[in-house]
N, C-alpha and C positions, 0 to 999 in steps of 0.2 A: 497597477498593483496585481500581484499574483495571488489568486484565491485557491486555497487548499482545503479539502474537507474529507472527513472520515466518520465512521460510526462512533468512534471514541478517541482513544489516545494513540492507536497504532499508526495513524497517519502522521504523527509527529516525527516518525522515523524518516518520512518523505520530506517534511519541513526541514529537518536537520540536514539532510543531504542537499536540498535546494539552497539552504544557507551556506553550505560549504562550496557548492559549485557556482553559485551566483551571489557572492557576498555583496551586501549593500542594497539589494532590491527590497522594496516594501512587500511584506507578506501579510496576508490575513488568513487565519486558520479557524475552521469551525469543526468542533467535535460534538457529535450528536449523542452526548453521554446519557441523555434521558431515555433514548430509544435503542441504545446498544444492547446486544450485538445485532448486526444485520444478517449474519451468516445463517441464522435460523428462520429468517423472515421469507415470505413468499416473494416471487419476482415482482408482482404488481405493487406490493408494499415498498420494496426497495426502490423501484422506479419513482413512485410517488414521493418518497423522502428525498431522493436525489434531485428531482425537479424543484421541490420546495427550497432546498438548500441552495441550488444553483441560482434560483431567482433572487434569494437573499444576498448571495455573494455579488451578483451583478449590480443589484441596487446599492451595495456598499462600495462599488467602484472597481470591481475586479475586471481587469482587461484580459485575463487568461484564467481558466479553471483547471484545477488538477484534482481528479478523483483519486485520492490517496487511500483507496479501499478496493481490494480485488473483487469483492462481491458487487459493489457498484459498477466497477469497470466491466465486469463480465455480463451484467444484466441491464445497465442503464445508460451506457455510453451513447448508443444510437439516439435515444430519446433526448439526452442532453444536447447533442450536436444539432438535432432538429429544432430544439426550442430556443437555443441561445446563439447570438451572432458574435461569439468570441471563440478563440481556440480552446478546445477541450482535450486535455491529456488524460490518458488512462494508464494504469500500471502494468497491464498484461503485455501489450505489444513490445515495449522496450526489452523486457525479460526474454520474450520469445525471440527477438532479434539477436540477442546474445547467444542463445542456443543455436539458432539457425546458421550463424556465421562461423561457429567453431566446429570445424570438420572432425575434430577428435572426439566429439560427443557422439556416442553410439546408443546409450541407454540412459534415459532421464526419468527422474521421479519428480512429482509435483505434490506438495502438501498445501492445504488451504481449508477454508470453511466448507461446510456441506454445500452451501449455495454455489460457491465457486467451483468445487469439484463436480457437483451435479450438472452444472452448465456445460461442462466439457470444453470450455473455451481454450484452455491451454493445449489440449490434445488436437483440436481442430486446427488451431493456428500453427502449431509446430509441424503437424503432418502436411499442411499446405506448403510449407517451405522446405521441410526435410522429411520426406516419407520414409527415409532409410532409418530413422531413429525409433527405437522402441520407447514407449512412454507408459509409465505406471503412476496412477494417482491415488492419493490417500487423504480422506477427510480427517481433520484433527480438531473436532469441535470443542475440546476442553482447553485448547491452548490460549484462545482469546480471553476467556474468563480468568485464567491463571495470570496472564500478563496484566489485565486490568486490575487484578487484585494485588499486584506487586509481588507475585510469588516466583519471579523468574529464576531465583537462585535456590529455591527450596528443593529438598531431596525428592519430595512427591512429584514435582514438575519434571525432574530428571528421569524418574521412572516412567512417567506418562509419555514423555518424548521418546524414550527407548522403545516402549511398546508400540507407539504409532509408527516408528521408522523400521521396526523389525521386518515387516513384509517387504519393504522396499530394499532392504539390505539383502534379503534372500534373492531378489531379482538381480543383484549385483549391478545396481545403478552406478554410473560414473559421475552423474551430475544431479543435484537436487535444487529445484526451484522453490524458493520461499514465496508461495502464492498467497500471502497475506502480509500486510504491512505491519502487523503486530509481531510477526515472527523474527525480524531482525533483532528484537530485544532478547530473544532466546538463541541468537546465532551461535554463541560459544557452546551452549549445551547441544544444540542441533549438530554442530560440526563434530563434536566428540562422538555422539551417538550414531551419526551417519557413517562415520569411518573416515580416517585421514586421507584416503585416496579419492573421496568424493568431492567434486567441485561444487561449491555453494553459489547460487545465483540469487542475489538480493534485488528484488524488484524496486526497492526504494532508491538504491544507487543507480539502477538502470534508468529510471524515469527522470531523475535529476539531470543525468548526462544528456538525455533526449531533449529536455526542455532547453538546456544550454545550447545544444546544437541547433535547435529550431530558432532560437532568438538570434544566433549568429547568422543564420540564413535569411532572417526576416527583420532587417533593421527598422522597417516601418512600424512593426509591432513593438520591438524592443524599445524604440524611442518613446512609446506611450507610457512606459513603466517608470514609476518614481524610484529614486535610489536614495532614500533618507534613512535606510536601515531601520525602518519602523516595522516591528513584528507584533501583531495583535492576535491574541488567542481568545476565541469565543467558545462557549459551551452551552448546551441546552439544560444541563444540570450541573451546578457548580459545587465542588467539594474540595476540601483541603487535601484529601487523598490524591485526587487527580492532579492538583497543582504540584504536589510533591513528586509524583512520578514523572510528570511533564518536565519538571526542572532537571531531574536526573537524565532524561532522554536528551534534552536540548543542551544541557550544560550551561545554562544561563538562568538568571533570576526570571521567574515567570509570574505575571499578573493575569488573572482570568477575568473575562467579561461575560456576564450572564445574559443570554438572549432567549426569548420564547418565540418560536416560529409559529 
């Protein structure tokens, strides 16, 4: 079973892409809706939450863990890999790889939560592979609450996205990395406000492709995964609002299971 977790509903964009890239595989998702957002939490708190959820996923039978959260990926990946004896995937490296291998990219922008941007993880990893690329980052703390509230199509959200992206447009970026798994829900708005010449890199798509490639190269792990098309979603705080938005993201009927960690 593939275990996926996030601070809330943003990681469902990763689940959606994993379902598309790896149809039929059993998936278990945990959204920490009682403690979202993670982007404003301290690194120690994020690591504590991540290890707690990782232990729960392994106990539920996860053979592979996906941190579908850029904040967790930037702060807690090392701790997760040291604690658990299963493959741990994070959403930063696949997106960085797409930037590094595209020689046409000369000036990249990154948007994410405060915790992700403050960590500097995208800048470090991109510069290690492509020191010739100029990189500009922008924290967008209001976007996660707007997505969680279901305001992705509201005029207020469009104005806020425009304001956040304006400094990056002044830098004449040619590529924009969506450094938060909530942001693909706003992709249409972001694409318009970023400018039609700007290439959008979606970390949710990148990580799903990376997991598929990994399983193709490691049949001994792929063989451990069940393929009954069982998709279970757990949350730490259950609401009808979350169920409704989750259903819109995944495009399927959704039943939520409540769990207290």
